[in-house]
DRENDO-1510 file (C-alpha; in Angstrom, 1 decimal, always signed):
<recs>
REC; n; res; u; v; w
REC; 1; MET; -9.9; -4.8; -25.0 .
REC; 2; SER; -9.4; -8.5; -25.8 .
REC; 3; ALA; -5.8; -8.2; -24.6 .
REC; 4; VAL; -7.1; -7.3; -21.1 .
REC; 5; SER; -9.7; -10.1; -20.7 .
REC; 6; GLY; -8.3; -13.0; -22.6 .
REC; 7; PRO; -9.3; -16.2; -20.7 .
REC; 8; GLN; -6.2; -18.3; -21.4 .
REC; 9; ALA; -3.2; -16.8; -19.4 .
REC; 10; ALA; -0.8; -19.2; -21.1 .
REC; 11; ALA; -1.8; -17.8; -24.6 .
REC; 12; ILE; -1.4; -14.1; -23.7 .
REC; 13; ASP; +1.2; -12.2; -25.7 .
REC; 14; PHE; +2.4; -9.9; -22.9 .
REC; 15; SER; +4.0; -7.5; -25.5 .
REC; 16; ALA; +0.4; -6.5; -26.3 .
REC; 17; PHE; +0.2; -4.8; -22.9 .
REC; 18; ARG; +2.8; -2.3; -24.1 .
REC; 19; ASP; +1.6; -2.0; -27.6 .
REC; 20; PRO; +1.9; +1.7; -28.6 .
REC; 21; GLY; -0.9; +1.6; -31.1 .
REC; 22; LEU; -3.3; +0.1; -28.6 .
REC; 23; ALA; -2.3; +2.6; -26.0 .
REC; 24; ARG; -2.8; +5.5; -28.4 .
REC; 25; ASP; -6.2; +4.2; -29.3 .
REC; 26; LEU; -7.2; +3.9; -25.6 .
REC; 27; ILE; -6.0; +7.4; -24.9 .
REC; 28; ALA; -8.0; +8.8; -27.9 .
REC; 29; ARG; -11.1; +6.9; -26.6 .
REC; 30; ILE; -10.7; +8.3; -23.1 .
REC; 31; ARG; -10.3; +11.8; -24.5 .
REC; 32; GLY; -13.3; +11.5; -26.7 .
REC; 33; ALA; -15.5; +10.1; -23.8 .
REC; 34; VAL; -14.4; +12.6; -21.2 .
REC; 35; GLY; -14.8; +15.7; -23.4 .
REC; 36; ASN; -15.3; +18.8; -21.1 .
REC; 37; ARG; -16.4; +16.7; -18.1 .
REC; 38; SER; -14.6; +16.8; -14.8 .
REC; 39; ILE; -13.7; +13.3; -13.5 .
REC; 40; ASN; -11.5; +12.4; -10.5 .
REC; 41; LEU; -10.1; +8.8; -10.4 .
REC; 42; MET; -7.9; +7.5; -7.6 .
REC; 43; GLU; -5.4; +4.7; -7.9 .
REC; 44; VAL; -5.0; +3.1; -4.5 .
REC; 45; CYS; -1.9; +1.0; -5.2 .
REC; 46; GLY; +1.6; +2.3; -4.9 .
REC; 47; THR; +2.7; +0.2; -7.9 .
REC; 48; HIS; +0.0; +1.8; -10.0 .
REC; 49; THR; +1.2; +5.2; -8.8 .
REC; 50; MET; +4.7; +4.4; -10.0 .
REC; 51; SER; +3.5; +3.0; -13.4 .
REC; 52; ILE; +1.3; +6.1; -14.0 .
REC; 53; GLY; +4.3; +8.3; -13.4 .
REC; 54; ARG; +6.7; +6.2; -15.4 .
REC; 55; PHE; +4.4; +6.1; -18.5 .
REC; 56; GLY; +3.5; +9.8; -18.2 .
REC; 57; PHE; -0.2; +9.2; -18.2 .
REC; 58; ARG; -1.1; +12.3; -16.3 .
REC; 59; SER; +0.3; +14.4; -19.1 .
REC; 60; VAL; -1.8; +12.7; -21.8 .
REC; 61; MET; -5.2; +12.6; -20.0 .
REC; 62; PRO; -7.8; +15.2; -21.0 .
REC; 63; ALA; -7.8; +18.4; -18.9 .
REC; 64; GLY; -10.8; +17.4; -16.8 .
REC; 65; LEU; -9.6; +14.0; -15.9 .
REC; 66; ARG; -7.4; +13.9; -12.8 .
REC; 67; LEU; -5.5; +10.8; -11.5 .
REC; 68; LEU; -5.2; +11.1; -7.8 .
REC; 69; SER; -2.9; +9.0; -5.7 .
REC; 70; GLY; -4.3; +7.3; -2.6 .
REC; 71; PRO; -3.2; +5.3; +0.4 .
REC; 72; GLY; -1.6; +2.5; -1.6 .
REC; 73; CYS; +1.8; +2.4; +0.1 .
REC; 74; PRO; +2.0; +0.4; +3.3 .
REC; 75; VAL; +5.1; +2.2; +4.5 .
REC; 76; CYS; +3.5; +5.6; +3.9 .
REC; 77; VAL; +0.3; +4.8; +5.8 .
REC; 78; THR; +2.2; +3.4; +8.9 .
REC; 79; ALA; +1.4; +5.7; +11.8 .
REC; 80; ASN; +4.2; +7.5; +13.6 .
REC; 81; ARG; +3.1; +5.7; +16.8 .
REC; 82; ASP; +4.0; +2.4; +15.2 .
REC; 83; ILE; +7.4; +3.6; +14.0 .
REC; 84; ASP; +8.1; +5.1; +17.4 .
REC; 85; ARG; +7.3; +1.8; +19.0 .
REC; 86; ALA; +9.8; +0.0; +16.7 .
REC; 87; ILE; +12.4; +2.6; +17.6 .
REC; 88; ALA; +11.8; +2.1; +21.3 .
REC; 89; ILE; +12.2; -1.7; +21.0 .
REC; 90; ALA; +15.4; -1.2; +18.9 .
REC; 91; ARG; +16.9; +0.6; +21.9 .
REC; 92; ILE; +16.6; -2.4; +24.2 .
REC; 93; GLU; +19.9; -4.2; +24.8 .
REC; 94; GLY; +20.1; -7.6; +23.0 .
REC; 95; VAL; +17.3; -6.8; +20.5 .
REC; 96; THR; +17.8; -7.0; +16.7 .
REC; 97; ILE; +15.3; -5.2; +14.5 .
REC; 98; ALA; +14.7; -6.7; +11.1 .
REC; 99; THR; +12.8; -4.7; +8.6 .
REC; 100; PHE; +12.3; -3.8; +4.9 .
REC; 101; GLY; +14.6; -1.2; +3.4 .
REC; 102; ASP; +12.0; +1.5; +3.0 .
REC; 103; MET; +11.1; +1.4; +6.7 .
REC; 104; MET; +14.6; +2.3; +7.7 .
REC; 105; ARG; +14.4; +5.9; +6.6 .
REC; 106; VAL; +10.8; +6.7; +7.5 .
REC; 107; PRO; +11.0; +9.4; +10.2 .
REC; 108; GLY; +9.3; +8.8; +13.5 .
REC; 109; SER; +8.5; +11.5; +15.9 .
REC; 110; THR; +12.2; +12.3; +16.8 .
REC; 111; SER; +14.2; +9.5; +15.2 .
REC; 112; SER; +14.2; +6.8; +12.5 .
REC; 113; LEU; +15.4; +3.2; +12.4 .
REC; 114; ALA; +18.3; +4.4; +10.2 .
REC; 115; ALA; +19.3; +6.9; +12.8 .
REC; 116; GLU; +19.1; +4.2; +15.5 .
REC; 117; LYS; +21.4; +2.0; +13.4 .
REC; 118; ALA; +23.8; +4.8; +13.0 .
REC; 119; ALA; +23.8; +5.3; +16.8 .
REC; 120; GLY; +24.8; +1.6; +17.3 .
REC; 121; ARG; +21.5; -0.2; +17.5 .
REC; 122; ASP; +21.2; -3.6; +15.8 .
REC; 123; VAL; +18.9; -2.8; +12.9 .
REC; 124; ARG; +19.1; -4.9; +9.8 .
REC; 125; ILE; +17.5; -4.8; +6.3 .
REC; 126; VAL; +15.8; -8.0; +5.2 .
REC; 127; TYR; +14.0; -8.9; +2.0 .
REC; 128; SER; +11.4; -11.3; +3.5 .
REC; 129; PRO; +10.3; -12.3; +7.0 .
REC; 130; LEU; +12.1; -15.6; +6.4 .
REC; 131; ASP; +15.4; -13.7; +6.5 .
REC; 132; ALA; +14.4; -12.5; +10.0 .
REC; 133; LEU; +13.6; -16.1; +11.0 .
REC; 134; ARG; +17.1; -17.2; +9.8 .
REC; 135; ILE; +18.7; -14.4; +11.9 .
REC; 136; ALA; +16.9; -15.7; +15.0 .
REC; 137; GLU; +18.0; -19.3; +14.3 .
REC; 138; ASP; +21.6; -18.2; +13.7 .
REC; 139; GLU; +21.8; -15.9; +16.7 .
REC; 140; PRO; +19.9; -17.6; +19.6 .
REC; 141; GLY; +21.3; -15.1; +22.1 .
REC; 142; ARG; +19.5; -12.2; +20.6 .
REC; 143; GLN; +15.8; -11.3; +20.5 .
REC; 144; VAL; +14.9; -10.8; +16.8 .
REC; 145; VAL; +11.9; -8.6; +16.0 .
REC; 146; PHE; +10.5; -8.4; +12.5 .
REC; 147; VAL; +8.7; -5.1; +11.9 .
REC; 148; SER; +5.8; -6.2; +9.7 .
REC; 149; VAL; +4.0; -3.8; +7.4 .
REC; 150; GLY; +1.9; -4.6; +4.3 .
REC; 151; PHE; -1.5; -5.1; +2.9 .
REC; 152; GLU; -3.4; -8.3; +2.0 .
REC; 153; THR; -0.9; -9.3; -0.6 .
REC; 154; THR; +2.1; -9.9; +1.7 .
REC; 155; THR; +0.2; -10.9; +4.9 .
REC; 156; PRO; -0.3; -14.6; +4.1 .
REC; 157; ALA; +3.5; -15.1; +3.8 .
REC; 158; ILE; +4.0; -13.2; +7.1 .
REC; 159; ALA; +1.5; -15.5; +8.7 .
REC; 160; ALA; +3.2; -18.6; +7.3 .
REC; 161; CYS; +6.5; -17.3; +8.7 .
REC; 162; LEU; +5.0; -17.0; +12.2 .
REC; 163; LEU; +3.6; -20.5; +12.0 .
REC; 164; ASP; +7.1; -21.7; +10.9 .
REC; 165; ALA; +8.6; -20.0; +14.0 .
REC; 166; ALA; +6.0; -21.7; +16.2 .
REC; 167; GLU; +6.8; -25.1; +14.7 .
REC; 168; ARG; +10.5; -24.6; +15.3 .
REC; 169; ASN; +9.8; -23.2; +18.8 .
REC; 170; LEU; +11.9; -20.2; +18.2 .
REC; 171; ALA; +11.6; -18.4; +21.5 .
REC; 172; ASN; +13.8; -15.5; +20.4 .
REC; 173; PHE; +11.6; -14.4; +17.4 .
REC; 174; SER; +8.7; -12.1; +17.4 .
REC; 175; MET; +6.8; -9.7; +15.1 .
REC; 176; LEU; +5.7; -6.1; +15.5 .
REC; 177; CYS; +2.6; -6.1; +13.4 .
REC; 178; ALA; +1.4; -3.0; +11.6 .
REC; 179; ASN; -0.3; -4.8; +8.7 .
REC; 180; LYS; -3.5; -3.2; +7.3 .
REC; 181; LEU; -6.6; -4.0; +5.2 .
REC; 182; THR; -7.4; -2.1; +2.1 .
REC; 183; PRO; -11.3; -1.8; +2.0 .
REC; 184; PRO; -11.7; +0.3; +5.2 .
REC; 185; ALA; -9.3; +2.9; +3.7 .
REC; 186; LEU; -11.4; +3.0; +0.5 .
REC; 187; ARG; -14.5; +3.5; +2.6 .
REC; 188; ALA; -12.9; +6.4; +4.5 .
REC; 189; ILE; -11.9; +8.1; +1.3 .
REC; 190; ALA; -15.3; +7.5; -0.4 .
REC; 191; ASP; -17.0; +9.0; +2.6 .
REC; 192; ASP; -14.7; +12.0; +2.9 .
REC; 193; PRO; -16.6; +15.2; +2.0 .
REC; 194; GLN; -13.3; +17.0; +1.3 .
REC; 195; THR; -12.3; +14.6; -1.4 .
REC; 196; ARG; -14.4; +14.0; -4.5 .
REC; 197; ILE; -13.6; +10.7; -6.1 .
REC; 198; ASP; -15.7; +9.5; -9.0 .
REC; 199; GLY; -14.1; +6.0; -9.4 .
REC; 200; PHE; -11.3; +3.8; -8.2 .
REC; 201; ILE; -8.4; +2.1; -10.0 .
REC; 202; LEU; -8.3; -0.9; -7.6 .
REC; 203; PRO; -5.1; -2.8; -6.7 .
REC; 204; GLY; -4.2; -5.8; -8.7 .
REC; 205; HIS; -1.8; -7.5; -6.3 .
REC; 206; VAL; -4.2; -7.1; -3.3 .
REC; 207; SER; -7.1; -8.4; -5.4 .
REC; 208; THR; -5.3; -11.7; -6.1 .
REC; 209; ILE; -5.9; -12.4; -2.4 .
REC; 210; THR; -9.2; -10.6; -1.7 .
REC; 211; GLY; -11.1; -11.2; -5.0 .
REC; 212; LEU; -13.7; -8.6; -6.0 .
REC; 213; ALA; -16.4; -8.9; -3.3 .
REC; 214; PRO; -14.7; -6.7; -0.6 .
REC; 215; TYR; -15.1; -3.7; -3.0 .
REC; 216; ARG; -18.8; -4.1; -3.6 .
REC; 217; PHE; -19.7; -1.6; -1.0 .
REC; 218; LEU; -18.3; +1.2; -3.2 .
REC; 219; VAL; -21.2; +0.6; -5.6 .
REC; 220; ASP; -23.9; -0.3; -3.1 .
REC; 221; GLU; -23.2; +2.4; -0.6 .
REC; 222; PHE; -21.6; +5.2; -2.6 .
REC; 223; GLY; -22.5; +4.6; -6.2 .
REC; 224; LEU; -18.9; +4.6; -7.2 .
REC; 225; PRO; -17.3; +2.2; -9.8 .
REC; 226; GLY; -14.1; +0.4; -9.4 .
REC; 227; ALA; -11.8; -1.4; -11.8 .
REC; 228; VAL; -9.2; -4.0; -10.7 .
REC; 229; THR; -6.3; -3.8; -13.1 .
REC; 230; GLY; -2.6; -4.7; -13.7 .
REC; 231; PHE; +0.4; -2.5; -14.1 .
REC; 232; GLU; +1.3; -2.4; -17.8 .
REC; 233; PRO; +0.3; +0.7; -19.9 .
REC; 234; VAL; -2.7; -1.1; -21.6 .
REC; 235; ASP; -3.9; -2.4; -18.3 .
REC; 236; ILE; -4.1; +1.0; -16.7 .
REC; 237; LEU; -5.5; +2.8; -19.8 .
REC; 238; ALA; -8.2; +0.1; -20.3 .
REC; 239; SER; -9.2; +0.4; -16.6 .
REC; 240; ILE; -9.5; +4.2; -17.0 .
REC; 241; GLU; -11.7; +3.9; -20.1 .
REC; 242; LEU; -13.9; +1.4; -18.3 .
REC; 243; LEU; -14.3; +3.7; -15.3 .
REC; 244; VAL; -15.0; +6.7; -17.5 .
REC; 245; ARG; -17.7; +4.8; -19.4 .
REC; 246; MET; -19.4; +3.6; -16.2 .
REC; 247; ILE; -19.3; +7.2; -14.7 .
REC; 248; ILE; -20.7; +8.8; -17.9 .
REC; 249; ASP; -23.4; +6.1; -18.3 .
REC; 250; GLY; -24.3; +6.1; -14.6 .
REC; 251; THR; -23.8; +2.3; -14.4 .
REC; 252; PRO; -21.3; +1.8; -11.5 .
REC; 253; ASP; -19.9; -1.7; -11.0 .
REC; 254; ILE; -16.8; -3.5; -9.8 .
REC; 255; VAL; -15.1; -4.9; -12.9 .
REC; 256; ASN; -12.1; -7.1; -13.4 .
REC; 257; ALA; -9.7; -5.8; -16.0 .
REC; 258; TYR; -6.9; -8.1; -14.8 .
REC; 259; ARG; -8.3; -11.6; -15.4 .
REC; 260; ARG; -4.9; -13.0; -16.2 .
REC; 261; GLY; -3.9; -12.3; -12.5 .
REC; 262; VAL; -7.1; -12.0; -10.5 .
REC; 263; ASN; -10.2; -14.2; -10.2 .
REC; 264; ALA; -13.5; -13.1; -8.6 .
REC; 265; ASP; -12.9; -15.3; -5.5 .
REC; 266; GLY; -9.3; -14.3; -4.9 .
REC; 267; ASN; -7.2; -16.8; -3.0 .
REC; 268; PRO; -9.3; -18.5; -0.2 .
REC; 269; THR; -6.3; -20.6; +1.0 .
REC; 270; ALA; -4.2; -17.4; +1.5 .
REC; 271; ARG; -7.0; -15.7; +3.3 .
REC; 272; ALA; -7.5; -18.7; +5.6 .
REC; 273; LEU; -3.8; -18.6; +6.5 .
REC; 274; THR; -4.1; -14.9; +7.4 .
REC; 275; GLU; -7.2; -15.6; +9.5 .
REC; 276; GLN; -5.5; -18.5; +11.4 .
REC; 277; VAL; -2.7; -16.2; +12.7 .
REC; 278; PHE; -4.3; -12.7; +12.8 .
REC; 279; GLU; -7.5; -11.1; +14.0 .
REC; 280; THR; -9.0; -7.8; +12.8 .
REC; 281; VAL; -8.6; -4.7; +15.0 .
REC; 282; GLY; -8.9; -1.0; +14.7 .
REC; 283; ALA; -5.7; +0.7; +13.4 .
REC; 284; THR; -4.4; +4.2; +12.9 .
REC; 285; TRP; -3.5; +5.2; +9.4 .
REC; 286; ARG; -1.3; +8.2; +8.5 .
REC; 287; GLY; -3.7; +10.7; +7.0 .
REC; 288; LEU; -6.8; +8.7; +7.6 .
REC; 289; GLY; -6.7; +8.4; +11.4 .
REC; 290; GLU; -8.3; +5.5; +13.4 .
REC; 291; LEU; -10.2; +3.2; +11.1 .
REC; 292; CYS; -12.4; +0.4; +12.5 .
REC; 293; ALA; -11.5; -3.2; +11.6 .
REC; 294; SER; -8.6; -2.0; +9.3 .
REC; 295; GLY; -5.6; -3.5; +11.1 .
REC; 296; LEU; -4.4; -7.0; +12.1 .
REC; 297; ARG; -3.2; -8.3; +15.4 .
REC; 298; ILE; -1.5; -11.6; +16.2 .
REC; 299; ARG; -4.1; -13.9; +17.8 .
REC; 300; GLU; -3.9; -14.8; +21.5 .
REC; 301; GLU; -2.8; -18.4; +20.8 .
REC; 302; TYR; +0.4; -16.9; +19.2 .
REC; 303; ALA; +0.8; -14.0; +21.6 .
REC; 304; CYS; +4.3; -15.1; +22.6 .
REC; 305; TYR; +5.4; -14.0; +19.1 .
REC; 306; ASP; +3.8; -10.6; +19.4 .
REC; 307; ALA; +6.5; -8.0; +20.0 .
REC; 308; GLN; +4.1; -5.4; +21.3 .
REC; 309; ARG; +3.0; -7.9; +24.1 .
REC; 310; ARG; +6.6; -9.1; +24.7 .
REC; 311; PHE; +8.3; -5.8; +25.1 .
REC; 312; ASP; +6.8; -3.3; +27.5 .
REC; 313; VAL; +8.4; -0.1; +26.2 .
REC; 314; HIS; +7.6; +3.6; +26.7 .
REC; 315; VAL; +6.6; +5.1; +23.4 .
REC; 316; GLU; +7.3; +8.9; +23.2 .
REC; 317; PRO; +4.5; +11.3; +22.4 .
REC; 318; THR; +3.7; +11.3; +18.7 .
REC; 319; GLN; +4.8; +14.3; +16.6 .
REC; 320; GLU; +4.2; +14.7; +12.9 .
REC; 321; PRO; +6.9; +16.2; +10.6 .
REC; 322; ARG; +6.5; +19.9; +10.6 .
REC; 323; GLY; +5.1; +21.2; +7.4 .
REC; 324; CYS; +4.6; +17.8; +5.8 .
REC; 325; ARG; +1.3; +17.2; +4.1 .
REC; 326; CYS; +1.8; +13.5; +3.4 .
REC; 327; GLY; -1.6; +12.8; +5.1 .
REC; 328; ASP; -3.4; +15.1; +2.7 .
REC; 329; VAL; -1.6; +13.4; -0.2 .
REC; 330; LEU; -2.7; +10.0; +1.0 .
REC; 331; ARG; -6.3; +11.1; +1.1 .
REC; 332; GLY; -6.2; +12.6; -2.4 .
REC; 333; ARG; -6.9; +16.1; -1.1 .
REC; 334; ILE; -3.7; +17.5; -2.7 .
REC; 335; ALA; -1.2; +16.5; -5.4 .
REC; 336; PRO; +2.3; +15.9; -4.0 .
REC; 337; ASP; +3.8; +18.8; -5.9 .
REC; 338; THR; +1.5; +21.2; -4.2 .
REC; 339; CYS; +3.0; +20.5; -0.8 .
REC; 340; PRO; +5.2; +23.5; +0.1 .
REC; 341; LEU; +8.1; +21.2; +1.1 .
REC; 342; PHE; +8.0; +19.2; -2.2 .
REC; 343; GLY; +11.3; +19.2; -4.1 .
REC; 344; HIS; +12.9; +21.8; -1.8 .
REC; 345; ALA; +13.0; +20.9; +1.9 .
REC; 346; CYS; +11.7; +17.4; +1.0 .
REC; 347; THR; +13.5; +15.2; -1.6 .
REC; 348; PRO; +14.3; +11.5; -1.9 .
REC; 349; GLU; +17.8; +12.2; -0.6 .
REC; 350; HIS; +16.5; +14.2; +2.4 .
REC; 351; PRO; +12.9; +13.1; +2.9 .
REC; 352; VAL; +10.7; +14.8; +5.5 .
REC; 353; GLY; +7.7; +12.5; +5.2 .
REC; 354; PRO; +7.2; +8.8; +4.3 .
REC; 355; CYS; +5.6; +9.6; +0.9 .
REC; 356; MET; +9.0; +10.8; -0.3 .
REC; 357; VAL; +10.9; +7.9; +1.4 .
REC; 358; SER; +9.1; +4.8; +0.0 .
REC; 359; SER; +9.8; +3.4; -3.4 .
REC; 360; GLU; +6.0; +3.3; -3.8 .
REC; 361; GLY; +5.3; +6.7; -2.3 .
REC; 362; SER; +3.3; +9.3; -4.2 .
REC; 363; CYS; +5.7; +12.1; -3.6 .
REC; 364; ALA; +8.7; +9.9; -4.7 .
REC; 365; ALA; +6.8; +9.1; -7.9 .
REC; 366; TYR; +6.0; +12.7; -8.6 .
REC; 367; HIS; +9.6; +13.7; -7.9 .
REC; 368; ARG; +11.1; +11.0; -10.0 .
REC; 369; TYR; +8.9; +11.5; -13.1 .
REC; 370; ARG; +7.7; +15.1; -13.0 .
REC; 371; VAL; +10.4; +17.3; -11.5 .
</recs>
C-alpha cells in the first residue's frame, strides 16, 4: 500500500503502479476478504470504467464482488433535450458549432451533430474551448457556439475561456453550457431503491478540483464508503481492497488512495474560477432525470455569452432511442451487455445510445474489452 500513499510525488516510481506481483497480491487479498459475501461497488468515472475493462479486473474479482459502472461519462449523461438544442442552433444560418469529437455522434431525438454536418451545417470538432475561441477570432462574420459538456475537472478551463472571450470583447462567441456536478448524481444513486451500492470508487480527476469534502454525505447520510483513486492497476485494486475492508468492518469513510494527485482540499483557485463564471442550477441527466443543484449556468453578468439566451430556437419534443437502456446502465441497474441491443443493433460503428458512442462510455468499454 505504500506505493499508493507515498507523500513525495517526485520520489514515486510509477512502474510500481503496474507491478504484476503487487497486483496479484492485492487480488488475492480482495478474494480472501470477500469470501462468499455479495458486494456491489460502483466506479463513477469513465476513465476508471475503461481501465477496469482494459486490465480485465471484472474477470478476476471474486464471484460475489460486482463492479458496476455509473454516470461517469459527461457525454453519456447529457440529456437529449440539450443535444436537440445544439442541433437546433446548428441549423441557424451563419452559426458554427464547435464541439468535442464524442458529441458529434451522440444521437438526439431525430438527428445528431454529425448528421447535421453531413447535411451542410457548419459543425466542427475542437480539442479545447480555446480552439472555438480562435475560430471566432478568425471568422468574425460567423457566430461561433461552443457546446460545453464536462464535470468539475474541465469546467475551470471552460470558465477561463469565457473570461478570455469577455476580455477580448468577442461578440460572435458564445457557449451552450451542459456542464454538470458529480455529487448530486452520487446522491441520486445512493438513494435509489432499485440499485444496491455498497461503496463507491470515486473519480480521481474530479477530486483534484473538489477535494474530499463533497463526498462526505455518502458516509453521513447513507453509511457508504468511498475511495478516491487513480487509474493504474494498483490504484484501482488498492481502492477496491480499501472499500471491501471498510464494508466488512462496518467502518465507512471517504479515503484518499490517490495522494500523488489529490489533496483533501482539492483546488480552491480552480473552484473560485468556476464560481466566478457559473451558478448552480437544476439539470436533467440521462438516466437520472432532473437533479437539484447538479448543473451549471452562465451567470447574468456574462449572459451575452450564453447561447441558450442568445438564440431563441424551437427545440423539438424529446424522444429517447427506441430499445436503448443507456439510462439503466448509467444508474448501475444493469450491466451494458444485458441490454438487448448490445453488440447487435448497437455497436461502436453504429451506436444507438451515447454509452456506446463515447470513448468513456460503459457500453463502449464492455464492447471493446469483453465481446
